[in-house]
C-alpha positions as CSV (number, residue, x, y, z in Angstrom):
1,M,3.8,-4.6,-56.9
2,I,4.4,-1.6,-55.0
3,R,4.3,0.6,-58.1
4,N,1.2,-0.8,-59.5
5,L,-1.5,0.1,-56.2
6,S,-4.5,0.7,-57.4
7,K,-6.5,4.1,-57.6
8,P,-8.6,3.1,-54.8
9,F,-5.8,2.7,-52.6
10,K,-4.2,6.1,-53.0
11,W,-7.2,8.2,-53.2
12,F,-7.9,6.5,-49.7
13,F,-4.9,7.1,-48.4
14,K,-5.0,11.0,-49.2
15,L,-8.5,11.3,-48.1
16,E,-8.1,9.2,-44.7
17,A,-4.8,11.5,-44.0
18,A,-6.4,14.8,-44.5
19,S,-9.3,13.8,-42.3
20,G,-7.0,13.0,-39.9
21,L,-5.8,16.5,-39.4
22,V,-9.8,17.7,-39.4
23,L,-10.1,15.2,-36.4
24,L,-7.6,17.0,-34.2
25,I,-8.8,20.3,-34.7
26,A,-12.2,18.9,-33.8
27,A,-10.8,17.6,-30.7
28,I,-8.9,20.4,-29.7
29,I,-12.1,22.6,-30.0
30,A,-13.6,20.3,-28.0
31,L,-11.2,20.3,-25.0
32,V,-11.0,24.4,-25.8
33,V,-14.7,24.7,-25.5
34,S,-15.5,22.6,-22.7
35,N,-12.9,24.0,-20.5
36,S,-14.4,27.8,-21.2
37,S,-17.2,29.8,-20.3
38,F,-19.2,28.1,-22.9
39,S,-18.7,24.4,-21.1
40,T,-22.4,24.4,-19.5
41,L,-23.6,25.5,-23.2
42,Y,-21.4,22.8,-24.7
43,F,-22.8,20.0,-22.3
44,S,-25.9,21.5,-22.2
45,T,-26.5,21.3,-26.1
46,L,-25.9,17.4,-26.2
47,E,-28.4,16.4,-23.4
48,Q,-30.8,18.4,-25.1
49,Y,-33.4,15.5,-26.7
50,L,-34.7,15.7,-30.0
51,F,-37.7,13.5,-31.7
52,I,-37.4,12.3,-35.1
53,G,-40.1,10.6,-36.5
54,I,-43.8,10.4,-37.6
55,N,-46.3,10.4,-34.9
56,D,-45.9,7.7,-33.0
57,F,-43.4,5.7,-35.3
58,G,-40.1,7.8,-34.1
59,L,-37.1,8.3,-31.8
60,K,-36.5,10.5,-29.0
61,L,-33.1,10.9,-28.2
62,S,-30.5,13.0,-26.8
63,V,-28.0,14.9,-29.6
64,H,-25.5,13.2,-28.1
65,H,-27.1,9.5,-28.8
66,W,-28.4,10.7,-32.0
67,I,-24.4,11.4,-33.1
68,N,-23.3,8.0,-31.5
69,D,-26.2,5.9,-32.4
70,L,-27.4,7.4,-36.1
71,L,-24.5,9.3,-37.7
72,M,-21.9,6.4,-36.1
73,A,-24.4,4.3,-38.2
74,I,-23.5,5.5,-41.2
75,F,-19.5,5.4,-40.2
76,F,-19.7,1.8,-39.9
77,F,-21.4,1.4,-42.8
78,F,-18.7,3.3,-44.5
79,V,-16.3,1.5,-42.7
80,T,-17.6,-2.2,-43.6
81,L,-17.7,-1.1,-47.8
82,E,-14.0,-0.3,-47.3
83,I,-13.7,-4.0,-45.5
84,K,-15.4,-5.9,-48.2
85,R,-14.1,-4.2,-51.4
86,E,-10.5,-4.7,-49.3
87,F,-11.4,-8.4,-49.0
88,I,-12.9,-9.0,-52.2
89,Q,-10.0,-7.1,-54.7
90,G,-7.7,-5.1,-52.2
91,E,-4.9,-5.5,-50.3
92,L,-6.4,-8.4,-48.1
93,S,-7.6,-10.4,-50.8
94,N,-4.2,-11.9,-51.3
95,L,-3.4,-14.0,-48.2
96,K,0.2,-13.8,-48.1
97,K,-0.1,-10.1,-48.2
98,A,-2.8,-10.0,-45.8
99,L,-1.4,-12.3,-42.9
100,L,0.8,-10.1,-41.5
101,P,-1.8,-7.0,-40.6
102,I,-3.9,-9.6,-39.6
103,I,-1.5,-11.3,-37.3
104,G,-0.4,-7.6,-35.9
105,A,-4.2,-6.5,-35.5
106,V,-5.0,-9.6,-33.6
107,G,-1.9,-8.7,-31.5
108,G,-2.8,-5.2,-31.0
109,M,-6.3,-6.2,-29.8
110,L,-5.1,-8.8,-27.6
111,I,-2.3,-7.3,-25.4
112,P,-3.7,-3.9,-24.9
113,A,-6.9,-5.6,-23.6
114,L,-4.8,-7.9,-21.3
115,V,-2.7,-4.6,-20.3
116,Y,-6.6,-2.9,-19.0
117,V,-7.7,-6.2,-17.5
118,G,-4.2,-6.6,-15.5
119,I,-4.8,-2.9,-13.8
120,N,-8.5,-3.3,-13.6
121,F,-8.6,-6.4,-12.0
122,G,-11.1,-7.0,-9.2
123,S,-13.5,-4.2,-10.2
124,T,-16.4,-5.5,-12.0
125,E,-17.3,-2.8,-13.2
126,T,-13.9,-1.4,-14.9
127,L,-13.5,-4.3,-16.3
128,N,-16.2,-3.7,-18.4
129,G,-13.8,-1.3,-20.3
130,W,-11.4,-4.0,-21.2
131,A,-11.9,-3.3,-25.4
132,I,-11.7,0.4,-25.2
133,P,-7.6,0.2,-25.9
134,S,-8.0,-2.0,-28.5
135,A,-9.3,0.2,-31.1
136,T,-6.9,2.2,-33.8
137,D,-8.2,5.3,-35.2
138,I,-7.3,4.9,-38.9
139,A,-7.8,8.6,-40.3
140,F,-5.6,10.2,-37.3
141,S,-2.8,7.0,-37.7
142,L,-2.5,7.6,-41.3
143,G,-2.8,11.6,-40.7
144,I,0.0,11.2,-38.8
145,L,1.9,8.9,-41.3
146,S,1.2,11.4,-43.9
147,L,2.9,14.4,-42.5
148,L,6.1,12.4,-42.8
149,G,5.7,12.2,-46.7
150,S,7.9,9.9,-49.1
151,R,9.9,9.3,-45.9
152,V,8.0,6.5,-45.7
153,P,7.3,3.3,-47.8
154,I,4.1,3.2,-49.1
155,S,4.1,-0.8,-48.0
156,L,4.1,0.9,-44.4
157,K,1.0,2.8,-45.3
158,I,-0.6,-0.1,-46.6
159,F,0.4,-2.2,-43.8
160,L,-1.1,0.6,-41.3
161,T,-4.2,0.9,-43.3
162,A,-4.8,-3.0,-43.5
163,L,-4.3,-3.2,-40.0
164,A,-6.5,-0.6,-39.2
165,I,-9.1,-2.0,-40.9
166,I,-9.0,-5.5,-39.5
167,D,-9.0,-3.4,-36.3
168,D,-12.1,-1.8,-37.4
169,L,-13.8,-5.3,-38.1
170,G,-12.8,-6.7,-34.7
171,A,-14.4,-3.9,-32.7
172,I,-17.6,-4.3,-35.0
173,L,-17.9,-7.9,-33.4
174,I,-17.0,-6.8,-30.3
175,I,-19.6,-4.0,-30.0
176,A,-22.4,-7.0,-31.8
177,F,-21.0,-9.5,-28.5
178,F,-20.1,-7.4,-25.7
179,Y,-21.7,-4.4,-25.5
180,S,-25.4,-5.2,-26.5
181,G,-28.5,-5.0,-24.2
182,D,-31.2,-6.9,-23.2
183,L,-32.4,-8.5,-26.4
184,S,-35.8,-8.4,-27.9
185,I,-37.1,-11.4,-30.2
186,S,-39.7,-9.7,-31.8
187,Y,-37.3,-6.8,-33.2
188,L,-34.7,-9.6,-33.7
189,S,-36.7,-11.1,-35.9
190,L,-37.7,-7.9,-38.0
191,I,-34.0,-7.5,-38.1
192,L,-33.8,-10.6,-39.8
193,I,-36.8,-10.4,-42.5
194,S,-35.1,-6.9,-43.2
195,Y,-31.8,-8.7,-43.8
196,I,-33.1,-11.2,-45.8
197,F,-35.2,-8.5,-47.8
198,L,-31.6,-7.2,-48.3
199,L,-29.9,-10.7,-49.7
200,I,-32.6,-10.9,-52.4
201,L,-31.9,-7.4,-53.7
202,N,-28.3,-8.5,-53.5
203,K,-29.1,-11.8,-55.4
204,Y,-30.8,-10.3,-58.2
205,G,-28.3,-7.5,-58.9
206,V,-30.3,-4.5,-58.0
207,K,-27.6,-1.8,-58.3
208,K,-30.0,1.4,-57.1
209,F,-29.4,2.3,-53.7
210,L,-32.7,3.4,-52.5
211,P,-34.5,0.1,-51.9
212,Y,-31.1,-0.7,-49.8
213,L,-31.5,2.6,-47.9
214,I,-35.6,2.2,-47.2
215,I,-35.5,-1.4,-46.0
216,G,-31.5,-0.4,-44.3
217,S,-33.6,2.7,-42.3
218,F,-35.9,0.3,-41.3
219,M,-33.8,-2.1,-39.8
220,W,-31.8,0.5,-38.0
221,Y,-34.6,1.4,-36.4
222,F,-35.3,-2.4,-35.5
223,T,-32.0,-2.3,-34.5
224,Y,-32.3,0.2,-32.2
225,K,-34.7,-1.1,-30.4
226,S,-33.7,-5.0,-30.2
227,G,-31.1,-4.5,-27.9
228,I,-27.7,-4.8,-30.2
229,H,-26.8,-1.4,-30.6
230,A,-28.2,0.5,-33.5
231,T,-24.3,1.1,-35.5
232,I,-24.6,-3.0,-36.5
233,A,-27.6,-1.9,-38.8
234,G,-24.9,0.0,-40.7
235,V,-22.5,-3.0,-41.3
236,L,-25.4,-5.5,-42.0
237,L,-26.6,-3.1,-44.8
238,A,-23.1,-3.0,-45.9
239,S,-22.6,-6.6,-46.4
240,T,-25.0,-6.8,-48.8
241,I,-24.4,-3.9,-51.1
242,P,-23.6,-5.6,-54.4
243,H,-19.6,-5.8,-55.4
244,R,-18.2,-8.1,-58.0
245,S,-14.2,-7.7,-58.6
246,K,-14.9,-7.8,-62.2
247,E,-17.2,-4.5,-61.9
248,R,-14.7,-2.1,-61.2
249,D,-16.1,1.6,-62.3
250,F,-19.8,0.0,-62.1
251,S,-20.1,-1.6,-58.5
252,L,-22.6,0.3,-56.3
253,L,-20.0,-0.2,-53.5
254,I,-17.4,1.9,-55.3
255,K,-20.0,4.1,-55.8
256,L,-21.5,4.8,-52.0
257,E,-17.8,4.5,-51.0
258,H,-16.5,7.4,-53.4
259,A,-20.0,9.4,-52.8
260,I,-20.3,9.3,-49.0
261,S,-16.5,9.1,-48.0
262,P,-16.3,13.1,-48.0
263,Y,-19.2,13.4,-45.8
264,V,-18.0,10.7,-43.5
265,A,-14.4,12.2,-42.9
266,F,-15.0,15.8,-42.7
267,L,-18.5,15.9,-41.4
268,I,-19.8,13.1,-39.7
269,M,-16.1,11.9,-38.2
270,P,-15.3,15.3,-37.0
271,I,-18.9,16.5,-35.5
272,F,-18.4,12.9,-33.0
273,A,-15.0,13.9,-32.0
274,F,-16.1,17.1,-31.4
275,A,-19.6,15.7,-29.3
276,N,-17.4,13.1,-27.4
277,A,-13.7,14.6,-27.0
278,G,-14.9,17.6,-24.5
279,V,-13.8,16.8,-21.1
280,S,-13.3,19.1,-17.9
281,L,-9.5,19.2,-16.6
282,E,-10.2,21.2,-14.1
283,G,-8.3,19.3,-10.8
284,L,-6.8,17.1,-13.6
285,S,-3.4,16.1,-12.3
286,V,-0.8,13.0,-12.5
287,M,-3.1,11.2,-9.8
288,S,-6.4,11.5,-12.1
289,L,-4.1,9.3,-14.5
290,L,-3.3,6.8,-12.3
291,Q,-6.6,6.0,-11.9
292,P,-7.6,2.3,-12.8
293,V,-9.9,3.5,-16.0
294,P,-7.4,6.0,-17.9
295,L,-4.2,4.2,-16.7
296,G,-5.5,0.9,-17.8
297,I,-6.3,2.9,-21.6
298,L,-3.5,4.7,-21.5
299,L,-0.7,2.0,-21.1
300,G,-3.0,-0.1,-23.2
301,L,-3.0,2.5,-26.2
302,F,0.6,3.2,-26.0
303,L,2.6,0.1,-24.4
304,G,0.1,-2.7,-25.2
305,K,-0.7,-1.6,-28.7
306,Q,2.7,-1.6,-29.9
307,V,3.6,-4.6,-28.2
308,G,1.4,-7.0,-29.5
309,V,1.7,-5.3,-33.2
310,M,5.5,-5.7,-32.9
311,I,5.7,-8.9,-31.5
312,F,2.9,-11.0,-33.2
313,S,4.5,-9.4,-36.8
314,Y,7.9,-10.1,-35.7
315,V,7.1,-14.1,-34.8
316,A,4.8,-14.1,-38.2
317,V,7.9,-13.0,-40.2
318,R,10.4,-15.0,-38.7
319,I,8.7,-18.3,-38.9
320,G,7.7,-17.6,-42.3
321,F,4.0,-17.0,-42.1
322,A,4.2,-13.6,-43.4
323,Q,6.7,-11.1,-45.3
324,M,8.2,-7.9,-44.0
325,P,6.6,-4.8,-45.7
326,D,9.1,-3.9,-48.8
327,N,11.7,-1.5,-48.5
328,S,10.9,-1.3,-44.3
329,S,13.1,-2.3,-41.7
330,W,12.3,-3.6,-38.2
331,L,12.7,-0.1,-36.4
332,S,10.2,1.8,-39.2
333,L,7.9,-1.3,-38.6
334,Y,8.0,-0.4,-34.8
335,G,7.3,3.3,-35.7
336,V,4.2,2.1,-37.5
337,S,3.4,0.3,-34.7
338,I,3.6,2.8,-31.9
339,L,0.8,4.3,-34.4
340,T,-1.5,2.1,-33.8
341,G,-2.1,2.9,-30.5
342,I,-3.5,6.2,-32.2
343,G,-7.5,5.0,-30.7
344,F,-9.0,8.4,-30.5
345,T,-12.6,7.8,-32.4
346,M,-12.8,4.3,-32.0
347,S,-11.5,4.1,-28.6
348,L,-14.0,6.6,-27.2
349,F,-16.7,5.4,-29.1
350,V,-16.0,1.8,-27.3
351,G,-15.9,3.6,-24.1
352,N,-19.2,5.3,-24.4
353,L,-20.9,1.7,-24.9
354,A,-18.7,-0.1,-21.9
355,F,-19.7,2.9,-19.2
356,V,-23.2,3.1,-20.4
357,E,-24.7,2.6,-16.8
358,N,-21.1,3.9,-15.1
359,I,-21.3,7.2,-16.5
360,Q,-19.0,8.7,-13.7
361,Y,-16.2,6.6,-15.7
362,I,-16.4,8.5,-18.9
363,D,-14.3,11.1,-17.9
364,G,-11.6,8.8,-17.2
365,V,-11.8,7.1,-20.5
366,K,-11.6,10.4,-22.5
367,I,-8.5,11.5,-20.4
368,G,-6.5,7.9,-21.0
369,V,-8.0,7.7,-24.8
370,L,-6.7,11.7,-25.5
371,A,-3.2,10.8,-23.1
372,G,-2.4,7.6,-24.8
373,S,-3.4,8.7,-28.0
374,L,-1.4,11.6,-27.7
375,L,1.8,9.6,-26.5
376,S,1.6,7.2,-29.2
377,T,1.3,10.2,-31.9
378,I,5.0,11.8,-30.6
379,F,6.4,8.7,-30.2
380,G,5.8,7.2,-33.4
381,Y,6.3,10.1,-35.4
382,F,10.0,10.9,-34.0
383,I,10.8,6.8,-34.3
384,L,9.7,7.1,-38.1
385,L,11.4,10.6,-38.3
386,L,14.5,9.3,-37.3
387,T,14.3,5.9,-39.3
388,S,12.9,7.4,-42.5
389,K,15.1,8.4,-45.6
390,K,14.5,12.2,-46.5
């Protein structure tokens, strides 16, 4: 089975691995710039307002909001295409193979949330960040795993990829149900109408993307106005893109996934990282990390993730619900479990949503995410380095 991996997966892994390194560079540049003489320019540029539209039909948002609402909608569109393909013909299409990463992902979302809630219990303001440490950054985690090359069996790379994809699906559901504002019935109705039109296009097998794009653009606007986070429009649009397991090379979904993936990996995600990883480190001390928000995120990512993924996976294998990845050991699986604590992009994104009305906690979110992701990177890499074959 491992020798007969599909070409789409190999292509996907190489892409994610390379983009993880680009993300790292973008994050480092953001930290350097935000703590240099250019910090004022950096933060003021992100707060500049831009109007996009025609006459009265359009939106005036800050640069930061355009990045987080529009560019991330494209990212979620891409992620949902991946999820749909994996469930139709990929690693998640076979229940036996999919159970381990699914169960591991559930543990990796539940335990970090409980860790965060335990530390922030009693504070209604900070409790809203419970989902921040539940996310895994697929590009970053696979990028670190790729540094080990052939030392790590391909089965563990598949496990991490599938788990991170399930994590993304969980994050999408969390955003839709827990981080939406006051809902507008009229705009929700327009979203529903738009989605019905998209389903009709799918039903009749329309394989040109332009009609989907036009309707999807209007749906994004309606979604933004509805009170649901605008990125959900990308999810809804991707769910209607036609794909049949027999089509393969002629699938519109596959064509779109290959067409936009370089832009998502090497443009959209680095821009997001640059815009969101910048935080002033002036006055930063150990006490800063001991504040409830950064501490909850740090421990949720570094401890909660590895404990949740490992325990849930161990129990699933022991009781016969799932099977161990081929050519792997419990220690190597534990190393991969630690890497799932690299939250970065998704954790920063959820953090922005969680504290949209309490921006005084945003710096704490960034510090916690960066620290937790860094610890997970270092410890996960060295555990795998010690247990892997040369």
